[in-house]
PDB file of N, CA, C and O in Angstrom:
ATOM      1  N   UNK A   1       0.682  -1.199  -0.324  1.00  0.00           N
ATOM      2  CA  UNK A   1      -0.412   0.056  -0.044  1.00  0.00           C
ATOM      3  C   UNK A   1       0.895   1.212   0.326  1.00  0.00           C
ATOM      4  O   UNK A   1       1.763   1.213   1.199  1.00  0.00           O
ATOM      5  N   UNK A   2       0.506   2.299  -0.952  1.00  0.00           N
ATOM      6  CA  UNK A   2       1.111   3.701  -1.094  1.00  0.00           C
ATOM      7  C   UNK A   2      -0.067   4.600  -0.390  1.00  0.00           C
ATOM      8  O   UNK A   2      -1.262   4.406  -0.166  1.00  0.00           O
ATOM      9  N   UNK A   3       1.179   6.070  -0.066  1.00  0.00           N
ATOM     10  CA  UNK A   3       0.198   7.058   0.723  1.00  0.00           C
ATOM     11  C   UNK A   3       0.546   7.842  -0.331  1.00  0.00           C
ATOM     12  O   UNK A   3       1.403   7.616  -1.185  1.00  0.00           O
ATOM     13  N   UNK A   4      -0.414   9.089  -0.176  1.00  0.00           N
ATOM     14  CA  UNK A   4      -0.359  10.115  -1.208  1.00  0.00           C
ATOM     15  C   UNK A   4      -0.788  11.137  -0.340  1.00  0.00           C
ATOM     16  O   UNK A   4      -1.940  11.274   0.073  1.00  0.00           O
ATOM     17  N   UNK A   5       0.540  12.114   0.016  1.00  0.00           N
ATOM     18  CA  UNK A   5       0.038  13.394   0.359  1.00  0.00           C
ATOM     19  C   UNK A   5      -0.752  14.804  -0.370  1.00  0.00           C
ATOM     20  O   UNK A   5       0.024  15.324  -1.172  1.00  0.00           O
ATOM     21  N   UNK A   6      -1.469  15.197  -0.324  1.00  0.00           N
ATOM     22  CA  UNK A   6      -1.892  16.461  -1.078  1.00  0.00           C
ATOM     23  C   UNK A   6      -2.777  17.327  -0.564  1.00  0.00           C
ATOM     24  O   UNK A   6      -3.520  16.976   0.353  1.00  0.00           O
ATOM     25  N   UNK A   7      -2.817  18.684  -1.136  1.00  0.00           N
ATOM     26  CA  UNK A   7      -3.636  19.544  -1.035  1.00  0.00           C
ATOM     27  C   UNK A   7      -5.368  19.257  -1.269  1.00  0.00           C
ATOM     28  O   UNK A   7      -5.923  18.499  -2.065  1.00  0.00           O
ATOM     29  N   UNK A   8      -5.845  20.019  -0.422  1.00  0.00           N
ATOM     30  CA  UNK A   8      -7.545  19.648  -0.973  1.00  0.00           C
ATOM     31  C   UNK A   8      -7.639  20.400  -1.980  1.00  0.00           C
ATOM     32  O   UNK A   8      -8.693  20.148  -2.563  1.00  0.00           O
ATOM     33  N   UNK A   9      -6.934  21.377  -2.586  1.00  0.00           N
ATOM     34  CA  UNK A   9      -7.153  21.531  -4.103  1.00  0.00           C
ATOM     35  C   UNK A   9      -7.137  20.203  -5.321  1.00  0.00           C
ATOM     36  O   UNK A   9      -8.006  19.780  -6.083  1.00  0.00           O
ATOM     37  N   UNK A  10      -5.709  19.812  -5.070  1.00  0.00           N
ATOM     38  CA  UNK A  10      -5.325  18.813  -5.828  1.00  0.00           C
ATOM     39  C   UNK A  10      -6.138  17.686  -5.419  1.00  0.00           C
ATOM     40  O   UNK A  10      -6.324  16.946  -6.386  1.00  0.00           O
ATOM     41  N   UNK A  11      -6.791  17.194  -4.176  1.00  0.00           N
ATOM     42  CA  UNK A  11      -7.266  16.304  -4.239  1.00  0.00           C
ATOM     43  C   UNK A  11      -8.715  16.035  -4.689  1.00  0.00           C
ATOM     44  O   UNK A  11      -9.291  14.948  -4.747  1.00  0.00           O
ATOM     45  N   UNK A  12      -9.219  17.375  -5.025  1.00  0.00           N
ATOM     46  CA  UNK A  12     -10.605  18.052  -5.697  1.00  0.00           C
ATOM     47  C   UNK A  12     -10.510  17.451  -7.326  1.00  0.00           C
ATOM     48  O   UNK A  12     -11.397  16.913  -7.988  1.00  0.00           O
ATOM     49  N   UNK A  13      -9.077  17.760  -7.697  1.00  0.00           N
ATOM     50  CA  UNK A  13      -8.739  17.479  -9.169  1.00  0.00           C
ATOM     51  C   UNK A  13      -8.909  16.439  -9.121  1.00  0.00           C
ATOM     52  O   UNK A  13      -9.951  16.184  -9.724  1.00  0.00           O
ATOM     53  N   UNK A  14      -8.391  15.449  -8.656  1.00  0.00           N
ATOM     54  CA  UNK A  14      -8.502  13.814  -8.994  1.00  0.00           C
ATOM     55  C   UNK A  14      -9.802  13.607  -8.398  1.00  0.00           C
ATOM     56  O   UNK A  14     -10.442  13.183  -9.360  1.00  0.00           O
ATOM     57  N   UNK A  15     -10.512  13.637  -7.514  1.00  0.00           N
ATOM     58  CA  UNK A  15     -12.249  13.255  -7.164  1.00  0.00           C
ATOM     59  C   UNK A  15     -13.080  13.439  -8.371  1.00  0.00           C
ATOM     60  O   UNK A  15     -13.958  12.623  -8.653  1.00  0.00           O
ATOM     61  N   UNK A  16     -12.800  14.636  -9.202  1.00  0.00           N
ATOM     62  CA  UNK A  16     -13.469  14.893  -9.822  1.00  0.00           C
ATOM     63  C   UNK A  16     -13.433  14.710 -11.479  1.00  0.00           C
ATOM     64  O   UNK A  16     -14.072  15.284 -12.361  1.00  0.00           O
ATOM     65  N   UNK A  17     -12.497  13.753 -11.525  1.00  0.00           N
ATOM     66  CA  UNK A  17     -11.503  13.056 -12.593  1.00  0.00           C
ATOM     67  C   UNK A  17     -12.730  11.375 -12.304  1.00  0.00           C
ATOM     68  O   UNK A  17     -13.128  10.805 -11.289  1.00  0.00           O
ATOM     69  N   UNK A  18     -12.925  11.150 -13.738  1.00  0.00           N
ATOM     70  CA  UNK A  18     -13.754   9.958 -13.927  1.00  0.00           C
ATOM     71  C   UNK A  18     -12.620   8.794 -13.500  1.00  0.00           C
ATOM     72  O   UNK A  18     -11.392   8.883 -13.496  1.00  0.00           O
ATOM     73  N   UNK A  19     -13.531   7.624 -13.129  1.00  0.00           N
ATOM     74  CA  UNK A  19     -12.700   6.306 -12.073  1.00  0.00           C
ATOM     75  C   UNK A  19     -13.598   6.177 -11.208  1.00  0.00           C
ATOM     76  O   UNK A  19     -14.355   7.092 -10.884  1.00  0.00           O
ATOM     77  N   UNK A  20     -13.631   4.361 -10.458  1.00  0.00           N
ATOM     78  CA  UNK A  20     -14.674   3.962 -10.055  1.00  0.00           C
ATOM     79  C   UNK A  20     -14.272   4.620  -8.224  1.00  0.00           C
ATOM     80  O   UNK A  20     -15.135   5.097  -7.486  1.00  0.00           O
ATOM     81  N   UNK A  21     -12.599   4.445  -7.804  1.00  0.00           N
ATOM     82  CA  UNK A  21     -12.605   4.952  -6.690  1.00  0.00           C
ATOM     83  C   UNK A  21     -11.009   5.849  -6.611  1.00  0.00           C
ATOM     84  O   UNK A  21     -10.244   6.067  -7.551  1.00  0.00           O
ATOM     85  N   UNK A  22     -10.912   6.097  -5.717  1.00  0.00           N
ATOM     86  CA  UNK A  22      -9.402   7.380  -5.824  1.00  0.00           C
ATOM     87  C   UNK A  22      -8.308   6.351  -6.588  1.00  0.00           C
ATOM     88  O   UNK A  22      -7.867   6.827  -7.634  1.00  0.00           O
ATOM     89  N   UNK A  23      -8.042   5.649  -6.401  1.00  0.00           N
ATOM     90  CA  UNK A  23      -6.740   4.976  -7.123  1.00  0.00           C
ATOM     91  C   UNK A  23      -7.311   4.823  -8.623  1.00  0.00           C
ATOM     92  O   UNK A  23      -6.513   5.065  -9.530  1.00  0.00           O
ATOM     93  N   UNK A  24      -8.308   4.533  -8.880  1.00  0.00           N
ATOM     94  CA  UNK A  24      -8.718   4.815 -10.163  1.00  0.00           C
ATOM     95  C   UNK A  24      -8.557   6.234 -10.910  1.00  0.00           C
ATOM     96  O   UNK A  24      -8.025   6.523 -11.982  1.00  0.00           O
ATOM     97  N   UNK A  25      -9.129   6.907 -10.067  1.00  0.00           N
ATOM     98  CA  UNK A  25      -9.164   8.250 -10.560  1.00  0.00           C
ATOM     99  C   UNK A  25      -8.005   9.117 -10.848  1.00  0.00           C
ATOM    100  O   UNK A  25      -8.013  10.090 -11.603  1.00  0.00           O
ATOM    101  N   UNK A  26      -6.766   8.554 -10.003  1.00  0.00           N
ATOM    102  CA  UNK A  26      -5.884   8.973  -9.573  1.00  0.00           C
ATOM    103  C   UNK A  26      -4.808   8.750 -10.786  1.00  0.00           C
ATOM    104  O   UNK A  26      -3.949   9.564 -11.123  1.00  0.00           O
ATOM    105  N   UNK A  27      -5.056   7.418 -11.386  1.00  0.00           N
ATOM    106  CA  UNK A  27      -4.364   6.761 -12.486  1.00  0.00           C
ATOM    107  C   UNK A  27      -4.851   6.985 -13.402  1.00  0.00           C
ATOM    108  O   UNK A  27      -4.266   6.533 -14.387  1.00  0.00           O
ATOM    109  N   UNK A  28      -6.008   7.689 -13.648  1.00  0.00           N
ATOM    110  CA  UNK A  28      -6.536   7.577 -15.163  1.00  0.00           C
ATOM    111  C   UNK A  28      -6.459   9.540 -15.440  1.00  0.00           C
ATOM    112  O   UNK A  28      -6.589   9.958 -16.590  1.00  0.00           O
ATOM    113  N   UNK A  29      -6.254  10.482 -14.328  1.00  0.00           N
ATOM    114  CA  UNK A  29      -5.351  11.299 -14.465  1.00  0.00           C
ATOM    115  C   UNK A  29      -4.206  11.170 -14.469  1.00  0.00           C
ATOM    116  O   UNK A  29      -4.361  12.360 -14.194  1.00  0.00           O
ATOM    117  N   UNK A  30      -3.277  10.984 -14.492  1.00  0.00           N
ATOM    118  CA  UNK A  30      -2.133  10.796 -14.551  1.00  0.00           C
ATOM    119  C   UNK A  30      -1.804  10.508 -15.965  1.00  0.00           C
ATOM    120  O   UNK A  30      -0.846  10.999 -16.563  1.00  0.00           O
ATOM    121  N   UNK A  31      -2.960   9.393 -16.627  1.00  0.00           N
ATOM    122  CA  UNK A  31      -2.892   8.806 -17.754  1.00  0.00           C
ATOM    123  C   UNK A  31      -3.396   9.862 -18.935  1.00  0.00           C
ATOM    124  O   UNK A  31      -3.069   9.702 -20.111  1.00  0.00           O
ATOM    125  N   UNK A  32      -4.049  10.719 -18.579  1.00  0.00           N
ATOM    126  CA  UNK A  32      -4.862  11.715 -19.574  1.00  0.00           C
ATOM    127  C   UNK A  32      -3.685  12.672 -19.346  1.00  0.00           C
ATOM    128  O   UNK A  32      -3.176  12.660 -20.467  1.00  0.00           O
ATOM    129  N   UNK A  33      -2.919  13.508 -18.588  1.00  0.00           N
ATOM    130  CA  UNK A  33      -2.118  14.266 -18.928  1.00  0.00           C
ATOM    131  C   UNK A  33      -1.154  13.943 -19.272  1.00  0.00           C
ATOM    132  O   UNK A  33      -0.515  14.824 -19.847  1.00  0.00           O
ATOM    133  N   UNK A  34      -0.453  12.520 -19.145  1.00  0.00           N
ATOM    134  CA  UNK A  34       0.467  12.231 -19.862  1.00  0.00           C
ATOM    135  C   UNK A  34       0.517  12.001 -21.409  1.00  0.00           C
ATOM    136  O   UNK A  34       1.446  12.207 -22.191  1.00  0.00           O
ATOM    137  N   UNK A  35      -1.168  11.354 -21.705  1.00  0.00           N
ATOM    138  CA  UNK A  35      -1.362  11.706 -23.455  1.00  0.00           C
ATOM    139  C   UNK A  35      -1.480  13.102 -24.022  1.00  0.00           C
ATOM    140  O   UNK A  35      -1.257  13.278 -25.220  1.00  0.00           O
ATOM    141  N   UNK A  36      -1.783  13.999 -23.315  1.00  0.00           N
ATOM    142  CA  UNK A  36      -2.139  15.459 -23.589  1.00  0.00           C
ATOM    143  C   UNK A  36      -1.149  16.026 -23.309  1.00  0.00           C
ATOM    144  O   UNK A  36      -1.334  17.242 -23.369  1.00  0.00           O
ATOM    145  N   UNK A  37       0.523  15.580 -22.829  1.00  0.00           N
ATOM    146  CA  UNK A  37       1.306  16.850 -22.492  1.00  0.00           C
ATOM    147  C   UNK A  37       2.369  16.924 -24.027  1.00  0.00           C
ATOM    148  O   UNK A  37       3.102  17.897 -24.202  1.00  0.00           O
ATOM    149  N   UNK A  38       2.286  15.374 -25.389  1.00  0.00           N
ATOM    150  CA  UNK A  38       3.232  15.811 -26.449  1.00  0.00           C
ATOM    151  C   UNK A  38       2.243  17.088 -26.982  1.00  0.00           C
ATOM    152  O   UNK A  38       2.690  18.233 -27.051  1.00  0.00           O
ATOM    153  N   UNK A  39       1.138  16.821 -27.273  1.00  0.00           N
ATOM    154  CA  UNK A  39       0.104  17.869 -27.887  1.00  0.00           C
ATOM    155  C   UNK A  39       0.169  18.970 -27.881  1.00  0.00           C
ATOM    156  O   UNK A  39       0.155  19.709 -28.866  1.00  0.00           O
ATOM    157  N   UNK A  40       0.309  19.458 -26.014  1.00  0.00           N
ATOM    158  CA  UNK A  40       0.622  20.841 -25.494  1.00  0.00           C
ATOM    159  C   UNK A  40       1.798  21.002 -25.958  1.00  0.00           C
ATOM    160  O   UNK A  40       2.027  21.814 -26.854  1.00  0.00           O
ATOM    161  N   UNK A  41       2.720  20.244 -25.409  1.00  0.00           N
ATOM    162  CA  UNK A  41       4.472  20.933 -25.816  1.00  0.00           C
ATOM    163  C   UNK A  41       4.464  21.265 -27.407  1.00  0.00           C
ATOM    164  O   UNK A  41       5.103  22.260 -27.749  1.00  0.00           O
ATOM    165  N   UNK A  42       3.837  20.559 -28.341  1.00  0.00           N
ATOM    166  CA  UNK A  42       3.752  20.754 -29.696  1.00  0.00           C
ATOM    167  C   UNK A  42       2.974  22.305 -29.922  1.00  0.00           C
ATOM    168  O   UNK A  42       3.462  23.092 -30.733  1.00  0.00           O
ATOM    169  N   UNK A  43       2.104  22.557 -29.372  1.00  0.00           N
ATOM    170  CA  UNK A  43       1.591  23.947 -29.534  1.00  0.00           C
ATOM    171  C   UNK A  43       2.532  24.997 -28.570  1.00  0.00           C
ATOM    172  O   UNK A  43       2.829  26.038 -29.156  1.00  0.00           O
ATOM    173  N   UNK A  44       2.737  24.947 -28.011  1.00  0.00           N
ATOM    174  CA  UNK A  44       3.578  25.946 -27.008  1.00  0.00           C
ATOM    175  C   UNK A  44       4.531  26.176 -27.991  1.00  0.00           C
ATOM    176  O   UNK A  44       4.574  27.389 -28.199  1.00  0.00           O
ATOM    177  N   UNK A  45       5.704  25.267 -29.038  1.00  0.00           N
ATOM    178  CA  UNK A  45       6.879  25.485 -29.627  1.00  0.00           C
ATOM    179  C   UNK A  45       6.002  26.346 -30.558  1.00  0.00           C
ATOM    180  O   UNK A  45       6.187  27.556 -30.690  1.00  0.00           O
ATOM    181  N   UNK A  46       4.815  25.496 -31.343  1.00  0.00           N
ATOM    182  CA  UNK A  46       4.280  26.836 -32.501  1.00  0.00           C
ATOM    183  C   UNK A  46       3.688  27.926 -31.907  1.00  0.00           C
ATOM    184  O   UNK A  46       3.538  28.798 -32.762  1.00  0.00           O
ATOM    185  N   UNK A  47       3.299  28.259 -30.867  1.00  0.00           N
ATOM    186  CA  UNK A  47       3.130  29.810 -30.520  1.00  0.00           C
ATOM    187  C   UNK A  47       4.381  30.421 -30.148  1.00  0.00           C
ATOM    188  O   UNK A  47       4.285  31.648 -30.155  1.00  0.00           O
ATOM    189  N   UNK A  48       5.668  29.938 -29.785  1.00  0.00           N
ATOM    190  CA  UNK A  48       6.693  30.417 -29.133  1.00  0.00           C
ATOM    191  C   UNK A  48       7.308  30.879 -30.940  1.00  0.00           C
ATOM    192  O   UNK A  48       7.814  31.964 -31.226  1.00  0.00           O
ATOM    193  N   UNK A  49       7.084  29.776 -31.873  1.00  0.00           N
ATOM    194  CA  UNK A  49       7.505  30.465 -32.761  1.00  0.00           C
ATOM    195  C   UNK A  49       6.902  31.644 -33.630  1.00  0.00           C
ATOM    196  O   UNK A  49       7.564  32.440 -34.296  1.00  0.00           O
ATOM    197  N   UNK A  50       5.517  31.610 -33.502  1.00  0.00           N
ATOM    198  CA  UNK A  50       5.058  32.681 -34.086  1.00  0.00           C
ATOM    199  C   UNK A  50       4.951  34.110 -33.482  1.00  0.00           C
ATOM    200  O   UNK A  50       4.662  35.247 -33.855  1.00  0.00           O
ATOM    201  N   UNK A  51       5.395  33.359 -32.182  1.00  0.00           N
ATOM    202  CA  UNK A  51       5.472  34.688 -30.889  1.00  0.00           C
ATOM    203  C   UNK A  51       6.733  35.537 -31.549  1.00  0.00           C
ATOM    204  O   UNK A  51       6.631  36.750 -31.732  1.00  0.00           O
ATOM    205  N   UNK A  52       7.979  34.769 -31.904  1.00  0.00           N
ATOM    206  CA  UNK A  52       9.522  35.288 -32.112  1.00  0.00           C
ATOM    207  C   UNK A  52       9.345  36.084 -33.784  1.00  0.00           C
ATOM    208  O   UNK A  52       9.956  37.040 -34.261  1.00  0.00           O
ATOM    209  N   UNK A  53       8.262  35.232 -34.355  1.00  0.00           N
ATOM    210  CA  UNK A  53       8.420  36.095 -35.918  1.00  0.00           C
ATOM    211  C   UNK A  53       7.342  37.308 -35.597  1.00  0.00           C
ATOM    212  O   UNK A  53       7.579  38.320 -36.257  1.00  0.00           O
ATOM    213  N   UNK A  54       6.207  37.401 -34.714  1.00  0.00           N
ATOM    214  CA  UNK A  54       5.694  38.566 -34.563  1.00  0.00           C
ATOM    215  C   UNK A  54       6.479  39.718 -33.978  1.00  0.00           C
ATOM    216  O   UNK A  54       6.502  40.883 -34.375  1.00  0.00           O
ATOM    217  N   UNK A  55       7.206  39.097 -32.816  1.00  0.00           N
ATOM    218  CA  UNK A  55       8.372  39.712 -32.476  1.00  0.00           C
ATOM    219  C   UNK A  55       9.351  40.322 -33.245  1.00  0.00           C
ATOM    220  O   UNK A  55       9.547  41.500 -32.946  1.00  0.00           O
ATOM    221  N   UNK A  56      10.121  39.806 -34.275  1.00  0.00           N
ATOM    222  CA  UNK A  56      10.437  40.176 -35.390  1.00  0.00           C
ATOM    223  C   UNK A  56      10.207  41.126 -36.290  1.00  0.00           C
ATOM    224  O   UNK A  56      11.004  41.945 -36.748  1.00  0.00           O
ATOM    225  N   UNK A  57       8.603  40.914 -36.616  1.00  0.00           N
ATOM    226  CA  UNK A  57       7.732  42.122 -37.519  1.00  0.00           C
ATOM    227  C   UNK A  57       7.927  43.484 -36.687  1.00  0.00           C
ATOM    228  O   UNK A  57       8.239  44.550 -37.218  1.00  0.00           O
ATOM    229  N   UNK A  58       7.707  43.312 -35.345  1.00  0.00           N
ATOM    230  CA  UNK A  58       7.491  44.480 -34.518  1.00  0.00           C
ATOM    231  C   UNK A  58       9.203  45.464 -34.889  1.00  0.00           C
ATOM    232  O   UNK A  58       9.408  46.587 -35.349  1.00  0.00           O
ATOM    233  N   UNK A  59       9.808  44.746 -34.579  1.00  0.00           N
ATOM    234  CA  UNK A  59      11.079  45.140 -34.278  1.00  0.00           C
ATOM    235  C   UNK A  59      11.592  45.887 -35.836  1.00  0.00           C
ATOM    236  O   UNK A  59      12.185  46.966 -35.804  1.00  0.00           O
ATOM    237  N   UNK A  60      11.339  45.294 -36.966  1.00  0.00           N
ATOM    238  CA  UNK A  60      11.445  45.638 -38.514  1.00  0.00           C
ATOM    239  C   UNK A  60      10.615  46.717 -38.419  1.00  0.00           C
ATOM    240  O   UNK A  60      11.120  47.824 -38.605  1.00  0.00           O
ATOM    241  N   UNK A  61       9.399  46.634 -38.158  1.00  0.00           N
ATOM    242  CA  UNK A  61       8.287  48.009 -38.336  1.00  0.00           C
ATOM    243  C   UNK A  61       8.598  49.060 -37.562  1.00  0.00           C
ATOM    244  O   UNK A  61       8.070  50.109 -37.931  1.00  0.00           O
ATOM    245  N   UNK A  62       9.562  49.152 -36.218  1.00  0.00           N
ATOM    246  CA  UNK A  62       9.627  49.728 -35.097  1.00  0.00           C
ATOM    247  C   UNK A  62      10.962  50.657 -36.093  1.00  0.00           C
ATOM    248  O   UNK A  62      10.928  51.884 -36.180  1.00  0.00           O
ATOM    249  N   UNK A  63      11.987  49.861 -36.724  1.00  0.00           N
ATOM    250  CA  UNK A  63      13.087  50.754 -37.331  1.00  0.00           C
ATOM    251  C   UNK A  63      12.477  51.418 -38.680  1.00  0.00           C
ATOM    252  O   UNK A  63      12.973  52.353 -39.308  1.00  0.00           O
ATOM    253  N   UNK A  64      11.554  50.874 -38.908  1.00  0.00           N
ATOM    254  CA  UNK A  64      11.187  51.833 -40.533  1.00  0.00           C
ATOM    255  C   UNK A  64      10.457  52.777 -39.780  1.00  0.00           C
ATOM    256  O   UNK A  64      10.631  53.846 -40.365  1.00  0.00           O
ATOM    257  N   UNK A  65       9.529  53.010 -38.521  1.00  0.00           N
ATOM    258  CA  UNK A  65       9.005  54.068 -38.719  1.00  0.00           C
ATOM    259  C   UNK A  65      10.023  55.121 -37.597  1.00  0.00           C
ATOM    260  O   UNK A  65       9.726  56.312 -37.507  1.00  0.00           O
ATOM    261  N   UNK A  66      11.367  54.479 -36.681  1.00  0.00           N
ATOM    262  CA  UNK A  66      11.978  55.690 -36.825  1.00  0.00           C
ATOM    263  C   UNK A  66      13.102  56.090 -37.668  1.00  0.00           C
ATOM    264  O   UNK A  66      13.748  57.102 -37.398  1.00  0.00           O
ATOM    265  N   UNK A  67      13.411  55.237 -38.829  1.00  0.00           N
ATOM    266  CA  UNK A  67      13.904  55.980 -40.076  1.00  0.00           C
ATOM    267  C   UNK A  67      13.001  57.143 -40.485  1.00  0.00           C
ATOM    268  O   UNK A  67      13.382  58.308 -40.599  1.00  0.00           O
ATOM    269  N   UNK A  68      11.578  56.626 -40.724  1.00  0.00           N
ATOM    270  CA  UNK A  68      10.867  57.785 -41.466  1.00  0.00           C
ATOM    271  C   UNK A  68      10.905  58.930 -40.669  1.00  0.00           C
ATOM    272  O   UNK A  68      11.224  59.995 -41.199  1.00  0.00           O
ATOM    273  N   UNK A  69      10.530  58.868 -39.043  1.00  0.00           N
ATOM    274  CA  UNK A  69      10.755  60.126 -38.271  1.00  0.00           C
ATOM    275  C   UNK A  69      12.001  60.717 -38.329  1.00  0.00           C
ATOM    276  O   UNK A  69      12.072  61.921 -38.080  1.00  0.00           O
ATOM    277  N   UNK A  70      12.921  60.146 -38.590  1.00  0.00           N
ATOM    278  CA  UNK A  70      14.654  60.523 -38.897  1.00  0.00           C
ATOM    279  C   UNK A  70      14.142  61.410 -40.089  1.00  0.00           C
ATOM    280  O   UNK A  70      14.026  62.628 -39.957  1.00  0.00           O
ATOM    281  N   UNK A  71      13.868  60.816 -41.149  1.00  0.00           N
ATOM    282  CA  UNK A  71      13.657  61.220 -42.735  1.00  0.00           C
ATOM    283  C   UNK A  71      12.771  62.932 -42.921  1.00  0.00           C
ATOM    284  O   UNK A  71      13.081  63.824 -43.711  1.00  0.00           O
ATOM    285  N   UNK A  72      11.741  62.935 -41.996  1.00  0.00           N
ATOM    286  CA  UNK A  72      10.681  63.749 -41.647  1.00  0.00           C
ATOM    287  C   UNK A  72      11.313  64.838 -41.180  1.00  0.00           C
ATOM    288  O   UNK A  72      11.221  65.902 -41.791  1.00  0.00           O
ATOM    289  N   UNK A  73      12.107  64.715 -39.932  1.00  0.00           N
ATOM    290  CA  UNK A  73      13.278  65.826 -39.142  1.00  0.00           C
ATOM    291  C   UNK A  73      14.026  66.448 -40.270  1.00  0.00           C
ATOM    292  O   UNK A  73      13.821  67.636 -40.518  1.00  0.00           O
ATOM    293  N   UNK A  74      14.853  65.774 -40.958  1.00  0.00           N
ATOM    294  CA  UNK A  74      15.468  66.396 -41.889  1.00  0.00           C
ATOM    295  C   UNK A  74      15.056  67.382 -42.989  1.00  0.00           C
ATOM    296  O   UNK A  74      15.538  68.472 -43.299  1.00  0.00           O
ATOM    297  N   UNK A  75      13.944  66.632 -43.530  1.00  0.00           N
ATOM    298  CA  UNK A  75      13.460  67.706 -44.384  1.00  0.00           C
ATOM    299  C   UNK A  75      12.311  68.713 -43.798  1.00  0.00           C
ATOM    300  O   UNK A  75      11.725  69.528 -44.511  1.00  0.00           O
ATOM    301  N   UNK A  76      12.150  68.596 -42.846  1.00  0.00           N
ATOM    302  CA  UNK A  76      11.391  69.761 -41.957  1.00  0.00           C
ATOM    303  C   UNK A  76      12.317  70.858 -42.088  1.00  0.00           C
ATOM    304  O   UNK A  76      12.062  71.936 -42.624  1.00  0.00           O
ATOM    305  N   UNK A  77      13.881  70.361 -41.335  1.00  0.00           N
ATOM    306  CA  UNK A  77      15.233  71.191 -41.203  1.00  0.00           C
ATOM    307  C   UNK A  77      15.137  72.041 -42.506  1.00  0.00           C
ATOM    308  O   UNK A  77      14.571  73.117 -42.697  1.00  0.00           O
ATOM    309  N   UNK A  78      15.855  71.243 -43.344  1.00  0.00           N
ATOM    310  CA  UNK A  78      15.703  71.422 -44.566  1.00  0.00           C
ATOM    311  C   UNK A  78      14.883  72.704 -45.062  1.00  0.00           C
ATOM    312  O   UNK A  78      15.381  73.813 -45.256  1.00  0.00           O
ATOM    313  N   UNK A  79      13.204  72.272 -45.275  1.00  0.00           N
ATOM    314  CA  UNK A  79      12.190  73.506 -45.750  1.00  0.00           C
ATOM    315  C   UNK A  79      12.628  74.493 -44.543  1.00  0.00           C
ATOM    316  O   UNK A  79      12.896  75.599 -45.011  1.00  0.00           O
ATOM    317  N   UNK A  80      12.731  74.460 -43.621  1.00  0.00           N
ATOM    318  CA  UNK A  80      12.994  75.454 -42.870  1.00  0.00           C
ATOM    319  C   UNK A  80      14.134  76.620 -43.021  1.00  0.00           C
ATOM    320  O   UNK A  80      14.070  77.834 -42.827  1.00  0.00           O
ATOM    321  N   UNK A  81      15.171  75.795 -43.432  1.00  0.00           N
ATOM    322  CA  UNK A  81      16.626  76.679 -44.081  1.00  0.00           C
ATOM    323  C   UNK A  81      15.897  77.230 -45.336  1.00  0.00           C
ATOM    324  O   UNK A  81      15.520  78.401 -45.293  1.00  0.00           O
ATOM    325  N   UNK A  82      15.692  76.581 -46.316  1.00  0.00           N
ATOM    326  CA  UNK A  82      15.316  76.958 -47.501  1.00  0.00           C
ATOM    327  C   UNK A  82      14.457  78.223 -47.363  1.00  0.00           C
ATOM    328  O   UNK A  82      14.637  79.146 -48.157  1.00  0.00           O
ATOM    329  N   UNK A  83      13.487  78.316 -46.349  1.00  0.00           N
ATOM    330  CA  UNK A  83      12.464  79.435 -46.399  1.00  0.00           C
ATOM    331  C   UNK A  83      13.159  80.596 -45.849  1.00  0.00           C
ATOM    332  O   UNK A  83      12.985  81.756 -46.222  1.00  0.00           O
ATOM    333  N   UNK A  84      13.947  80.207 -44.950  1.00  0.00           N
ATOM    334  CA  UNK A  84      15.090  81.230 -44.162  1.00  0.00           C
ATOM    335  C   UNK A  84      16.517  81.836 -45.345  1.00  0.00           C
ATOM    336  O   UNK A  84      17.203  82.840 -45.156  1.00  0.00           O
ATOM    337  N   UNK A  85      16.608  81.016 -46.334  1.00  0.00           N
ATOM    338  CA  UNK A  85      17.306  81.707 -47.302  1.00  0.00           C
ATOM    339  C   UNK A  85      16.437  83.375 -48.012  1.00  0.00           C
ATOM    340  O   UNK A  85      15.278  83.685 -48.287  1.00  0.00           O
ATOM    341  N   UNK A  86      18.010  84.191 -48.072  1.00  0.00           N
ATOM    342  CA  UNK A  86      17.332  85.337 -49.173  1.00  0.00           C
ATOM    343  C   UNK A  86      17.850  85.003 -50.275  1.00  0.00           C
ATOM    344  O   UNK A  86      18.995  84.560 -50.355  1.00  0.00           O
ATOM    345  N   UNK A  87      16.797  85.232 -51.618  1.00  0.00           N
ATOM    346  CA  UNK A  87      17.119  84.746 -52.644  1.00  0.00           C
ATOM    347  C   UNK A  87      17.276  86.464 -53.224  1.00  0.00           C
ATOM    348  O   UNK A  87      17.629  86.696 -54.380  1.00  0.00           O
TER     349      UNK A  87
END
């Protein structure tokens, strides 16, 4: 016989799972989680890849925005200088 110590919250998770008794429910819960794990890990990797691509796009767009601000600044300076020139 084995005993397991767990919090009331964990105990309630086990009790809510399908099965005939505590041992059956506990075993079914572990099997369910282990079967679900590979799919969850795959989804996490897909989301991490998507997030990385999104961050790269954001960074690229921020660089473009900064360059446009810089160009706008130089154009404004050139226009102001041209206005101040005496012909």
